[in-house]
N, C-alpha and C positions, 0 to 999 in steps of 0.2 A: 521437391523442397514443400512443407506445408508451409505458408505464408506466416502464420502465426505460432510460435513457442511461446512456452511459460515453467519458469525456473520455479520449481515447486521444493520443500524440505520436507522428510516424514519429520512428526511431533519426537522429542526429547522423552526420555522417560524420567524426567526430572522436568517435565513441563509446569507439574503443579507448585514447583517452586520460583516461577516468574515473575515477573517486577509488577507490582502494580504502585499507581501514582495518584490516581484523583478518584481510584472506587474504594470500599469494602473487600476486602480477599475473602474469598468465598471457597470452598471445598472445590475441584477440577477432580472430574474423573477422567482417566488417562486415558483408560481403556476407550469410553464413548469420544472422548475428544481422535483418538486414533480414528475410529470409525467414520467422525463426519470429518476429517480429514481427507479422507480415501472415498466418501461422497463428493464432497470440496473438487478434489482433482478429476472424479469419473464426469461431474457436471462442465468444466473445462474442456475435456476429450470429447463428450457429444456435441458439443459445439466448434469442432475443429482445430481446437489447439493441441499442438503436440507438447506434453508438459515433460521434464525433464528435470529427475531428482536430484537435486546437490546434494553432496556426499554429506552424511548424516554428522549433527554436531552432538552427539548424545550427553557431554559435559554442559551445554549451554541449555540452561531452560527455556529461553524467548526463541531459540533456534527455528522454531517452525515459523516465524512472524521475517518471513525473508527478503519481504521488500525494504526493510529497514537496510538492507546491506550491502545496494546497489541502488543507482538511478541509470537508467537510458536515457539516450536521446541520439536521435540517427545511430549511429554506430560506434557510439563511445560508451562506455562504460563508466561510469563514476561509483568506485568503489567507496562506501563512506566510513567516517570513523565515528562510532557509533558514542551518543551524548551520555549512555550510562558504560562505562568503564567495563563491568561484567561480559558487557554483550560485544565488546569488540574482536573476542576470538571468531566470532562465525564469518567475518567478513575472508579469509584466508581460502576455506572452500568455494564460496562465492567466486571469488577471484577467479579460482582453477575453471570452475565451471565456465562462465562466460570468455574467459580467453580463449576456452578449448571449442566457441562457438564461433571464434573469430573476433571477436569486439577487440576494439583499440580500447584499453584501461590506463584509465587514469585514477587519481587518487585525492580523497583529504586528507590533509596532513595536519600535525598537531602546531598551533592551538585548536585547528579546528576542527566542530563537532556536528555532523550531519546523521539525523534519523531520514532513509529514505520515506516514512510513511507521512514526514515535512514536506512532501515534494508532491504537488498537482498542475500534471501539463494538462493545458488546454492548447491544442495545436502548438503554436510558437511561443506562445507565452507559458513560462515554470511559473506558478506561484511556490512560494517556498516558506513555511512557515517557522519562525521565530518566536522559540518559547522555552522551552524546560530541556530539548534536548539538542537542541541543533541553536549554535550561537555566531554571533557576526562574522567571524571568520571562517565558518563553515559555509555560511551566505554568499560572503566575498569569492570566496574559492570554486564554489557550483558557479558562479555568474564569469568566473574567470576561465571555465572548461566549456562553457555552452554559450556563451554570447556570441565567438567568433564563430559558431556554426548556425548563426542565427536564431538562439533563441532571445526572448526577453523575460529579463529575470525580474519580479516584484516578490519583495517582501512582506508578509503579513503577519500582525502580530496573534500566537494563538496561546492564551493564557487560561482556560475553560476544559481544555481537554488534554490528552499526551500528545497527538501530532496534529498537523493541520487537517491532514484526511481524517482523523478520529471526527473530525466538523463539519468536513466537506467534499465530496468529490464531483463529478460532472457528467451530464450529459452528453449525447451524441452527439447534439448542436452547439457543445459547449456554454448550457448553461448550466452554471451551478448551483448545484444543490446543497443544502443545510438545513439542521435543526436549531431556528434562531437562538434559544436558550446556550447554547454552545460555540456560536458565531463571536469572535470578536468583534471584526468589521465587516459586516454582511456588502456594505457599498462600496467595497473595493474591486469588486466584481461587477465584470459592465453586465451582466445578465443572472440576476438571483433567484430560484424558487424556492421558499420555506417550504420543508415537509415538517406532517404531525412527530415523524417519532425520533429519536436519536437516533437508534439503530437505521433510518431511512436513508440516513445521511449519505450511507458507502454505497455504491455499485460498483460491478466491473464492466466493462465493457466487453461482451463476449461476441460483438460484428453485428453490423445493421443496427437495428432498431431493437436485439436484444440485450437484457442486463441480468446482471448476476447480481442475488441481494441477500439479504440473512431474512428468515423466515420470523426474524422477532419484530419485523415492521410491516404487519401485514394492511394495515391504512395506509403506510406509504406507498405497498406493493400496488395496492387500487388504483392511488392517485394518478401514479405512472400509468397504471393500465388505461387509465380513461382516455390519458394523453397518448394515447399510442403506440406505447412501449409492450414490446413482450418482456415479461417478467420471469426469471427462474430465482427460485428459493432454494437455500440452504440451509439447515439447520449448523450454524457454529457457536452453541450457546455456550460451550465452554470454554471457547477461544474466546469468548465474551465476557468470561469471567475475568479476563487476563488483560483487560481493555483492546483486545485483536475485533479484525471485522474483514469484510470479506477481500479487501483491498491489498491485508497485511500479508495475507496468505501464498503469493504468488509475484511473480515479476513478470509481467507481461511484455511481450517483445517482438510485436509487428514490425518496429519500425526498423529494423534488420532487415524485413526480407519484403514485404507487402513494395 
């Protein structure tokens, strides 16, 4: 059995209707978006990830951003309650997928709201963005679910971007990276590296020293390459028009099998 599995979800035909909060709406080419998504999935597969397609949710324009619907820690899948009410129907198919993989399933309940894009795991520390899509009750419920398993939960203010992981992600050594103008409190992270482009703040750890990031951040790619990382880039321009990034498009589940 491969040690690395990733949940993905094919873009909805209604993708162009997806929500935008902090940027101006642009026209989305859905056909091109599907091609970009397929290239993203191929990049995961090429680096040893078994990709598992969640049942499509064609009536949910934002459903391709599957990361927002579930948070994984060890063998527990915490099904979220998205802050945008229109996105809540997305969770049912994801719940079925993680249950079929043998995960222990938990849930965020009303009045809590939590988007998976607000959750950044660095070892056993879980940073949770408290902002537009995740409320205090959601943070409290996540803490209740994961602290008994050994996690340390740290709440982080988010006001300049949609989600915490729209502002910061982490390198394999635990260093948090972000584009300073979009990060509320960089001092909250023990090790922080500023990157020159907003989309450069988003990396997916493919394994070892290999990182997946958007093609829209060439200067950050050069910086990370100079630091000794192998950088793989994909064009996700159509998803960036909807405040999406490389982390949003999959749920990496190495914790279950490693």
